[in-house]
C-alpha positions in Angstrom: 0.0 0.0 0.0 1.1 3.5 -0.8 -0.7 6.5 0.7 0.9 9.7 -0.7 -1.4 12.7 -1.0 -0.9 14.5 -4.3 -0.8 18.0 -5.6 -3.9 17.6 -7.8 -6.6 20.2 -7.9 -9.1 17.3 -7.5 -9.2 14.6 -4.9 -8.0 11.2 -6.2 -10.2 8.1 -6.2 -9.6 5.4 -3.7 -7.9 3.2 -6.3 -5.1 5.8 -6.6 -3.7 5.0 -3.2 -3.5 1.2 -3.4 -1.9 -1.4 -5.6 -4.1 -2.6 -8.4 -4.2 -6.2 -7.2 -5.5 -5.3 -3.7 -9.1 -6.5 -3.1 -11.3 -5.1 -0.4 -14.1 -6.6 1.7 -17.3 -4.8 0.3 -18.9 -5.0 3.7 -16.4 -2.5 5.1 -17.4 1.1 4.2 -15.0 3.2 2.4 -14.1 6.7 3.7 -16.2 8.2 0.9 -19.3 6.2 1.9 -19.1 7.6 5.5 -17.7 11.2 4.8 -19.7 11.8 1.6 -16.6 12.8 -0.3 -13.3 11.5 -1.4 -10.3 11.7 0.9 -8.5 15.0 0.1 -11.6 16.8 -1.3 -12.2 18.4 2.1 -10.2 18.5 5.3 -11.6 15.8 7.6 -13.0 17.2 10.8 -12.0 15.4 14.0 -15.6 14.3 14.7 -15.8 12.7 11.2 -12.4 11.0 11.7 -13.5 9.5 15.0 -16.9 8.4 13.6 -15.2 6.6 10.7 -12.9 4.8 13.1 -15.9 3.7 15.2 -17.6 2.3 12.2 -14.6 0.4 11.1 -14.4 -1.2 14.5 -18.1 -2.1 14.3 -17.7 -3.7 10.9 -14.3 -5.4 11.1 -13.3 -8.2 13.5 -9.7 -7.0 13.2 -10.2 -3.7 15.1 -10.8 -2.6 18.7 -11.8 1.0 19.3 -10.9 2.7 22.5 -11.1 6.2 24.0 -7.9 6.7 26.0 -8.5 10.3 27.1 -9.9 13.7 26.4 -8.4 16.9 25.2 -8.7 20.3 26.9 -11.7 20.9 24.7 -13.1 17.4 25.6 -12.6 15.8 22.3 -11.9 12.1 22.5 -8.4 10.7 22.1 -8.9 7.4 20.4 -6.8 4.4 19.8 -7.4 1.5 17.4 -5.8 -1.8 18.1 -5.6 -3.8 14.9 -4.4 -7.3 14.3 -5.7 -10.7 13.0 -9.2 -11.5 14.3 -8.0 -14.6 16.2 -5.3 -12.6 17.9 -7.6 -9.7 18.7 -9.7 -12.1 20.8 -6.6 -12.7 23.0 -5.1 -9.3 22.8 -4.4 -8.9 26.6 -2.5 -12.2 26.6 -0.5 -11.0 23.6 0.3 -7.7 25.3 1.5 -9.4 28.5 3.6 -11.9 26.4 5.1 -8.9 24.5 6.1 -7.2 27.7 7.6 -10.4 29.1 9.6 -10.8 26.0 11.3 -7.4 26.7 12.6 -8.3 30.1 16.3 -9.4 30.3 15.4 -12.7 31.9 13.0 -13.6 29.1 13.1 -17.2 28.0 9.9 -17.2 26.0 9.7 -17.8 22.3 10.4 -14.7 20.1 7.6 -15.8 17.7 5.2 -13.1 19.0 3.7 -10.3 17.0 5.7 -7.2 16.6 4.0 -4.1 18.0 3.9 -1.0 15.8 2.5 2.4 17.0 1.2 4.7 14.2 0.5 8.3 15.3 -0.8 11.1 13.0 -0.7 14.9 12.9 0.7 16.0 16.3 0.6 19.4 14.7 -3.0 20.2 13.8 -2.3 22.1 10.6 -0.2 19.2 9.3 -3.4 17.6 8.5 -2.4 15.2 5.7 -1.4 12.8 8.4 -4.9 12.4 9.9 -6.4 12.4 6.4 -4.0 9.6 5.5 -5.1 7.7 8.6 -8.5 7.2 7.0 -6.9 5.3 4.2 -4.5 3.3 6.3 -7.3 2.2 8.7 -9.5 1.3 5.7 -6.8 -0.8 4.2 -6.1 -2.6 7.5 -9.8 -3.3 8.0 -10.9 -4.2 4.5 -7.9 -5.5 2.5 -8.0 -9.2 1.5 -5.3 -11.7 0.5 -2.1 -13.2 1.6 -0.2 -10.0 2.1 -2.6 -8.4 4.6 -3.1 -11.7 6.3 0.7 -12.1 6.9 0.9 -8.5 8.1 -1.9 -8.9 10.6 -0.8 -12.3 11.8 2.7 -10.9 12.6 1.8 -7.5 13.9 -0.3 -5.6 16.4 -0.9 -2.1 15.2 -1.8 0.7 17.6 -3.3 3.5 15.4 -3.8 7.0 16.8 -5.5 8.9 14.0 -5.1 12.3 15.6 -2.5 13.2 18.2 -3.8 16.8 18.4 -7.6 16.8 18.0 -8.2 20.4 19.1 -5.6 21.7 16.6 -6.8 19.5 13.8 -10.4 20.6 14.4 -9.3 24.3 14.4 -7.4 23.8 11.1 -10.2 21.9 9.3 -12.7 24.6 10.3 -10.3 27.3 8.9 -9.4 25.7 5.7 -12.9 24.4 4.9 -14.7 27.6 5.7 -12.3 29.7 3.7 -12.2 27.4 0.6 -13.7 28.9 -2.6 -15.6 27.2 -5.4 -12.6 27.5 -7.6 -9.6 26.0 -5.9 -6.4 28.2 -5.6 -2.8 27.1 -5.1 -1.7 30.7 -4.5 0.1 30.6 -1.1 -1.3 33.9 0.0 -4.9 32.9 -0.5 -6.9 33.1 2.7 -7.5 29.4 2.8 -3.7 28.8 3.1 -2.9 31.6 5.5 -4.2 31.0 9.0 -4.7 33.8 11.5 -2.4 33.8 14.5 -1.7 31.6 16.5 -2.5 29.0 13.8 -3.6 25.4 14.4 -0.2 23.8 14.9 -0.7 23.7 18.7 -3.3 22.5 21.1 -6.0 24.5 22.9 -3.4 26.3 25.0 -1.1 27.0 22.0 1.4 24.4 23.2 3.4 22.4 20.7 2.5 18.8 21.7 5.6 17.5 19.8 7.6 19.0 22.7 5.5 17.5 25.4 6.4 13.8 25.2 8.7 14.0 28.2 7.2 17.0 30.1 3.6 15.6 30.0 1.9 18.9 30.8 -1.2 18.3 28.7 -3.9 15.6 28.7 -3.2 14.6 25.1 0.4 13.7 26.1 -0.4 12.0 29.3 -3.0 9.7 27.7 -0.6 8.9 24.8 2.4 8.1 27.0 0.3 6.0 29.4 -0.8 3.8 26.4 2.8 3.8 25.1 4.1 2.3 28.3 1.2 -0.1 28.5 2.4 -1.6 25.3 6.1 -0.5 24.8 5.9 -0.8 21.0 8.9 -2.1 19.0 8.4 0.6 16.4 6.8 4.1 16.7 5.8 6.1 13.6 5.0 9.8 13.8 3.6 11.4 10.7 4.2 15.1 10.0 3.9 17.3 7.0 6.4 19.7 5.4 4.2 21.6 2.8 4.2 21.5 -1.0 7.6 23.0 -1.7 9.7 20.5 0.1 10.6 16.9 -0.4 9.9 13.9 1.9 12.0 13.5 5.1 12.3 10.4 7.2 14.5 9.5 10.2 17.3 9.2 11.2 18.2 12.9 11.6 21.6 14.6 11.7 24.1 12.0 12.9 26.0 14.5 15.1 22.8 15.6 16.8 22.0 12.1 18.3 21.6 12.1 22.1 24.7 10.4 23.5 22.8 7.8 25.5 20.9 6.6 22.4 22.4 3.3 21.3 24.1 3.2 17.9 22.1 0.1 17.2 19.0 2.2 17.4 20.3 4.4 14.6 21.3 1.3 12.5 17.8 -0.2 12.8 16.2 3.2 11.9 18.4 3.3 8.8 17.3 -0.2 7.9 13.7 0.8 7.9 14.6 4.0 6.1 16.0 1.9 3.2 12.5 0.4 2.8 11.0 3.9 2.6 13.5 4.9 0.1 12.8 1.9 -2.1 9.0 2.7 -2.0 9.5 6.4 -2.8 11.9 5.5 -5.6 9.2 3.4 -7.2 6.9 6.4 -7.0 9.5 8.9 -8.3 9.1 10.9 -5.1 12.0 13.0 -3.8 13.2 12.5 -0.2 16.1 13.1 2.1 17.4 11.8 5.5 20.1 12.5 8.0 19.6 16.3 7.5 17.8 19.2 9.1 16.3 17.4 12.1 17.9 16.3 15.3 17.5 13.3 17.6 18.7 14.9 20.8 15.7 16.3 22.8 13.8 13.3 24.3 10.6 15.3 24.6 9.8 14.9 20.9 8.1 12.1 19.1 11.3 11.6 17.0 13.4 10.8 20.1 11.2 9.7 23.0 11.1 6.2 21.6 14.9 6.1 21.5 15.1 6.3 25.3 12.4 3.6 25.7 13.8 0.7 23.6 11.6 1.5 20.6 12.7 2.3 17.0 11.1 5.5 15.8 10.1 6.2 12.2 9.3 9.9 11.8 7.8 10.8 8.4 7.5 14.3 7.1 5.3 14.2 4.1 6.2 16.6 1.2 2.7 17.3 0.2 -0.1 19.2 1.9 -3.8 18.3 1.6 -4.5 22.0 2.0 -2.9 22.6 -1.4 -4.9 19.9 -3.2 
């Protein structure tokens, strides 16, 4: 599966995002069937995003839906637990076995599912992450065949479709309410120029991507409590860089690694980066790595996992849904 939002003036059909040979369970509703429009045509509101995730959990035996907290504005912080149906029935035993496997004295078999955390749009106006989460969740719920079966049999996916619901809601309202009948890519068009203080931050204008360690806000406290409940092997953190930049993924600048982060962590991050590079090469997409971003401050999503035995995979998408 490839979910890269494009620069087109029109939203792409669902088939654009997936390989041609992927088949889907027709009983699982598509994003369009619930939202009333194609992903990318409008900015998804947080309430719409939550509702779609609820429906997927109701329709698919691969998904558990959970509210893990509330924002300052009382929006639900939701978490989807996604894996093969037979494993989902025993998810607590799988969680405990996963935690036991991480202990130094572990003697259990390593043939346990890997745990992958997928978090989207910690910055509210980097909304392509949360919009992409619609597509990812649909694929995981509805795709059929050997490839998805192997993925779900070997993985527990913890999917957080919106790390910053208050910011995302503020941005969707701004962009949607200022959109004209004729779309404009002019960067000074009102749709593309938010008023201060913008929607990057949460209700109190705090950058939640600096709060992973400080835990001053309910969004962060709920997220980190769930993180330590599972201690995922891999954490992905999806950002957005705008239409005039290429795609970035970790690792960051080598000289800006925190000294207590193991070198093996960087090596494993690079191994995953090679997979991203191959996929982007196949789609003729520009990218860079080991530049511009550091891995020093442990209060960011790009570094907090490093201090907790997880491998992080930060993604900064080059395209912006607000420019579609």
